[in-house]
C-alpha positions as CSV (number, residue, x, y, z in Angstrom):
1,M,0.0,0.0,0.0
2,F,2.8,2.4,1.0
3,A,4.6,1.7,-2.3
4,A,1.5,2.4,-4.3
5,V,1.0,5.8,-2.6
6,V,4.7,6.7,-3.2
7,A,4.3,5.8,-6.9
8,V,1.2,8.0,-7.2
9,L,3.0,11.0,-5.5
10,V,6.1,10.5,-7.8
11,A,3.8,10.5,-10.8
12,L,2.2,13.8,-9.7
13,V,5.5,15.7,-9.3
14,P,5.9,16.6,-13.0
15,L,2.3,17.8,-13.1
16,V,2.8,20.0,-10.1
17,T,6.0,21.4,-11.6
18,V,4.3,22.2,-14.9
19,A,1.4,23.8,-13.1
20,G,3.8,25.9,-11.1
21,C,5.5,27.1,-14.3
22,D,2.1,28.3,-15.6
23,A,1.2,30.2,-12.5
24,Q,4.4,31.6,-11.1
25,F,3.2,35.2,-10.5
26,P,-0.6,35.2,-9.9
27,T,-0.5,38.4,-7.8
28,A,1.8,40.4,-10.0
29,R,0.3,43.8,-11.1
30,L,2.4,45.3,-13.8
31,R,2.2,48.6,-15.5
32,I,4.1,49.3,-18.8
33,A,5.2,52.7,-20.1
34,A,4.9,52.3,-23.8
35,G,5.0,55.7,-25.5
36,N,2.9,56.8,-28.5
37,K,0.0,54.4,-29.2
38,S,1.0,54.3,-32.9
39,G,4.6,53.5,-32.3
40,V,6.5,50.2,-32.1
41,Y,6.9,50.3,-28.3
42,S,3.1,50.2,-27.9
43,T,2.7,47.3,-30.4
44,I,5.3,45.2,-28.6
45,A,3.9,46.2,-25.1
46,Q,0.3,45.3,-26.1
47,F,1.3,41.9,-27.4
48,M,3.6,41.1,-24.5
49,A,1.1,42.2,-21.9
50,G,-1.2,39.3,-23.0
51,T,1.7,36.9,-23.4
52,W,3.2,37.7,-20.0
53,Q,-0.2,37.3,-18.3
54,N,-0.8,33.9,-19.9
55,R,2.7,32.5,-19.7
56,L,3.4,33.7,-16.2
57,G,0.0,33.0,-14.7
58,M,-0.9,36.5,-13.7
59,D,-4.4,37.0,-12.5
60,S,-4.6,40.4,-14.2
61,K,-3.2,41.6,-17.5
62,P,-0.4,44.1,-17.4
63,V,-1.7,47.6,-18.1
64,V,-0.1,49.4,-21.1
65,L,0.1,53.1,-20.7
66,E,0.4,55.7,-23.5
67,T,3.1,58.1,-22.6
68,G,5.2,61.0,-23.9
69,G,8.1,58.8,-24.9
70,S,11.4,57.6,-23.5
71,P,12.1,60.5,-21.0
72,D,8.5,60.2,-19.7
73,N,8.9,56.4,-19.5
74,V,12.1,56.5,-17.5
75,K,10.7,59.2,-15.2
76,R,7.7,57.1,-14.4
77,L,9.8,54.0,-14.0
78,L,12.1,55.6,-11.5
79,S,9.3,57.2,-9.6
80,G,7.6,53.8,-9.2
81,D,4.5,54.8,-11.3
82,V,5.3,51.9,-13.7
83,D,7.1,48.6,-13.5
84,I,8.4,48.2,-17.0
85,A,9.5,50.8,-19.5
86,F,10.7,51.1,-23.1
87,S,13.5,53.6,-23.6
88,A,15.9,54.7,-26.2
89,A,19.5,54.2,-25.1
90,D,20.4,57.9,-25.3
91,V,17.7,58.7,-22.7
92,A,18.4,55.6,-20.5
93,A,22.1,56.5,-20.5
94,Q,21.5,59.9,-18.7
95,P,22.5,60.1,-15.0
96,T,19.7,59.3,-12.5
97,S,19.2,59.8,-8.8
98,G,16.7,58.6,-6.2
99,P,15.8,55.3,-4.5
100,R,15.5,53.3,-7.7
101,S,18.0,52.6,-10.4
102,P,17.2,51.4,-13.9
103,R,18.1,47.9,-14.9
104,A,17.8,46.4,-18.4
105,L,16.1,43.2,-19.3
106,A,17.3,43.4,-22.9
107,R,18.5,45.5,-25.7
108,I,15.7,45.0,-28.2
109,Y,15.5,46.7,-31.7
110,D,17.0,49.9,-32.9
111,D,15.1,53.1,-33.6
112,Y,16.0,55.0,-36.8
113,L,16.0,58.8,-37.0
114,H,13.6,60.1,-39.6
115,V,13.6,63.7,-40.9
116,V,10.5,63.7,-43.0
117,V,9.6,66.3,-45.6
118,R,7.2,66.5,-48.6
119,D,8.8,65.2,-51.8
120,D,7.4,68.1,-53.7
121,G,9.0,70.7,-51.5
122,P,12.4,72.5,-51.6
123,I,14.1,70.8,-48.6
124,Q,16.9,68.5,-49.7
125,D,19.2,68.4,-46.6
126,I,19.4,69.6,-43.0
127,A,20.8,73.0,-44.0
128,D,17.6,73.7,-45.9
129,L,15.6,73.6,-42.7
130,R,16.7,77.2,-42.0
131,G,13.7,79.5,-41.9
132,M,11.3,76.5,-42.0
133,R,8.6,75.3,-39.6
134,V,9.9,72.1,-38.0
135,A,8.2,69.7,-35.6
136,V,10.9,68.4,-33.2
137,G,8.7,65.8,-31.4
138,A,6.5,66.0,-28.3
139,K,7.8,68.1,-25.5
140,D,10.4,66.3,-23.3
141,S,10.3,63.2,-25.6
142,G,13.2,61.1,-26.9
143,V,12.5,62.5,-30.4
144,E,13.0,66.0,-29.1
145,L,16.3,65.1,-27.4
146,I,17.9,63.7,-30.6
147,A,16.3,66.4,-32.8
148,K,17.7,69.3,-30.7
149,R,21.1,67.6,-30.5
150,L,21.2,67.5,-34.3
151,L,20.0,71.0,-34.8
152,A,22.6,72.3,-32.3
153,L,25.3,70.4,-34.1
154,T,24.3,72.0,-37.5
155,G,24.0,75.5,-36.0
156,L,20.2,75.7,-36.4
157,D,19.4,76.0,-32.7
158,G,19.8,79.8,-32.5
159,P,16.9,82.3,-32.1
160,G,14.9,82.8,-35.3
161,L,16.8,80.3,-37.4
162,L,13.8,78.1,-37.7
163,T,10.4,77.8,-36.1
164,E,10.3,74.8,-33.8
165,R,7.0,73.1,-33.0
166,S,6.4,70.6,-30.2
167,M,4.3,67.9,-31.8
168,D,3.9,64.2,-31.3
169,L,3.9,61.9,-34.3
170,G,0.2,62.0,-35.0
171,Q,0.1,65.8,-34.8
172,S,3.3,66.1,-37.0
173,I,1.7,63.9,-39.7
174,E,-1.5,65.9,-39.8
175,A,0.4,69.2,-39.9
176,L,2.7,68.1,-42.8
177,K,-0.4,67.0,-44.7
178,N,-2.1,70.3,-44.2
179,R,1.1,72.3,-44.9
180,Q,1.2,73.7,-41.4
181,I,4.8,72.5,-41.0
182,D,7.6,71.9,-43.5
183,A,9.4,69.0,-41.8
184,F,9.2,66.8,-38.8
185,F,11.6,64.6,-36.8
186,W,10.7,61.1,-35.7
187,S,12.7,58.3,-34.1
188,G,11.1,54.9,-34.4
189,G,11.3,51.3,-35.7
190,L,11.1,50.3,-39.3
191,P,8.6,50.7,-40.7
192,T,6.7,53.1,-38.5
193,P,3.1,52.2,-39.5
194,S,1.7,55.8,-39.4
195,I,4.5,57.0,-41.7
196,S,3.8,54.1,-44.1
197,T,0.2,55.2,-44.1
198,L,1.1,58.8,-44.7
199,E,3.3,57.8,-47.7
200,Q,0.3,56.3,-49.4
201,V,-1.4,59.6,-49.6
202,L,1.5,62.1,-49.7
203,P,4.8,61.6,-51.5
204,L,7.6,61.9,-48.9
205,R,11.4,62.4,-48.7
206,L,13.7,61.4,-45.9
207,L,16.7,63.6,-45.4
208,D,20.1,62.0,-45.7
209,L,22.3,62.7,-42.7
210,A,25.6,61.4,-44.0
211,A,27.4,64.7,-43.5
212,E,26.2,65.1,-39.9
213,I,26.6,61.5,-38.6
214,P,30.4,61.5,-37.9
215,R,30.3,64.6,-35.8
216,L,27.2,63.6,-33.8
217,R,28.6,60.2,-33.1
218,K,31.8,61.7,-31.9
219,Q,29.9,63.8,-29.4
220,F,27.3,61.1,-28.5
221,P,28.8,57.6,-29.1
222,V,25.5,55.9,-28.0
223,Y,24.3,56.5,-31.6
224,N,25.1,54.1,-34.4
225,T,25.4,54.7,-38.2
226,A,22.5,53.1,-40.2
227,S,20.5,53.4,-43.3
228,I,16.9,53.2,-44.2
229,P,16.3,51.3,-47.4
230,A,14.1,53.2,-49.9
231,S,11.8,50.2,-50.1
232,V,10.8,50.5,-46.5
233,Y,8.5,53.5,-47.4
234,H,8.4,53.0,-51.1
235,L,10.6,56.0,-51.7
236,A,12.5,56.9,-54.8
237,G,16.3,56.8,-54.8
238,A,19.0,55.2,-52.8
239,P,19.0,54.2,-49.1
240,V,19.0,57.1,-46.7
241,N,21.9,57.4,-44.2
242,T,20.8,58.1,-40.7
243,L,21.3,57.4,-37.0
244,A,20.2,54.3,-35.2
245,V,19.4,54.5,-31.5
246,P,19.3,51.2,-29.6
247,N,16.2,50.6,-27.4
248,F,16.2,48.9,-24.0
249,L,13.5,47.1,-22.1
250,L,13.9,48.4,-18.6
251,V,12.8,47.6,-15.0
252,T,14.3,48.7,-11.8
253,D,16.7,47.1,-9.2
254,Q,13.6,46.6,-7.0
255,M,12.0,44.0,-9.2
256,S,12.6,40.4,-8.0
257,D,15.1,38.3,-9.9
258,D,12.5,35.6,-10.6
259,L,10.0,37.9,-12.2
260,A,12.7,39.7,-14.2
261,E,14.0,36.3,-15.5
262,G,10.4,35.2,-16.4
263,L,9.8,38.4,-18.3
264,V,12.9,38.0,-20.4
265,R,12.3,34.2,-20.9
266,E,8.8,34.8,-22.3
267,L,9.9,37.7,-24.5
268,F,12.3,35.4,-26.4
269,A,9.8,32.5,-26.4
270,A,7.2,34.8,-28.0
271,L,9.5,36.3,-30.7
272,P,8.1,34.3,-33.7
273,D,4.6,35.4,-32.9
274,L,5.7,38.9,-32.0
275,A,7.3,39.3,-35.4
276,K,3.9,38.8,-36.9
277,Q,2.8,42.0,-35.1
278,T,5.8,44.1,-36.0
279,P,8.8,43.6,-38.2
280,A,10.9,45.3,-35.6
281,A,10.8,42.1,-33.5
282,L,12.9,40.4,-36.2
283,A,15.8,42.5,-34.9
284,I,15.6,41.3,-31.3
285,D,18.5,38.9,-30.9
286,M,19.7,37.1,-27.8
287,Q,23.4,37.8,-28.7
288,S,22.9,41.6,-28.9
289,A,20.3,41.7,-26.1
290,I,23.0,41.7,-23.4
291,E,24.6,44.9,-24.9
292,T,22.9,47.4,-22.7
293,D,25.9,49.5,-21.6
294,P,25.8,51.9,-19.8
295,V,22.7,50.5,-18.1
296,R,23.4,47.3,-16.1
297,L,21.5,44.1,-16.8
298,H,19.1,43.1,-14.1
299,P,20.4,40.0,-12.2
300,G,17.3,38.0,-13.2
301,A,18.0,38.8,-16.9
302,E,21.7,37.8,-16.4
303,K,20.6,34.5,-15.0
304,F,18.4,33.8,-18.0
305,Y,21.3,34.7,-20.5
306,R,23.8,32.6,-18.6
307,G,21.3,29.7,-18.8
308,E,21.1,30.2,-22.5
309,K,24.9,30.2,-22.8
310,V,25.0,33.8,-24.1
């Protein structure tokens, strides 16, 4: 009789283990800072919220919050208003203070700087922005940070040299369509869906930044050199030289190692399905995911990567 009971208990162990894997964090209540609702951050966040709930056994689905972009995301993360944040590396690299410190789960995909103008207009390069009406991104956004760095580098940040407008992506697109602005800056994944939609009704041009890239990278080495193939937005001509900005998936040092490890594990398990939602997911790679300098990896993320022999 005793032997029979032992046998039954042994047989149940795998079932208990599997069930435990499916319900590791039932009480977790997560909030995700995801930027503009039409951006790639939001697409990934919406998909992963459902995936994390299902795969990590959460009683409630993580809440995805629309925000002003990377600076807003990091601010909310460090204040404790959210638990997970997407951020461009140039924003995440800035010094922080307070009771919480940012920790990276992964480097994900790269953002590409877009300087968008009408194809039927006179603007051919950055110097031609002089005297023009230019949307530089939403106030205190990651787009604004890189736009103002580039304008300062090219001497276009002085009073009266151009008219700056603080606009998010949706506002910029409508203003360009209605000829209320002459150009707008955007930093996002490829393709950014709303720019693809705009291109279908308004011929566009992306400004080539080949002349500006070396000087900007010397001053801010967090940026990389990249190109946007003309085919991405069905543009005429050659690929456009621009800057790439790595993106990080961030938490804080106060998140438990087990939860951080679970979030990373399920991110990589979901990549094939995530790529069906956004092509940017095709760039998420385990080998480059650990390249989050100067932001330290979370110990839970480190444990996952060590287990994967990365």
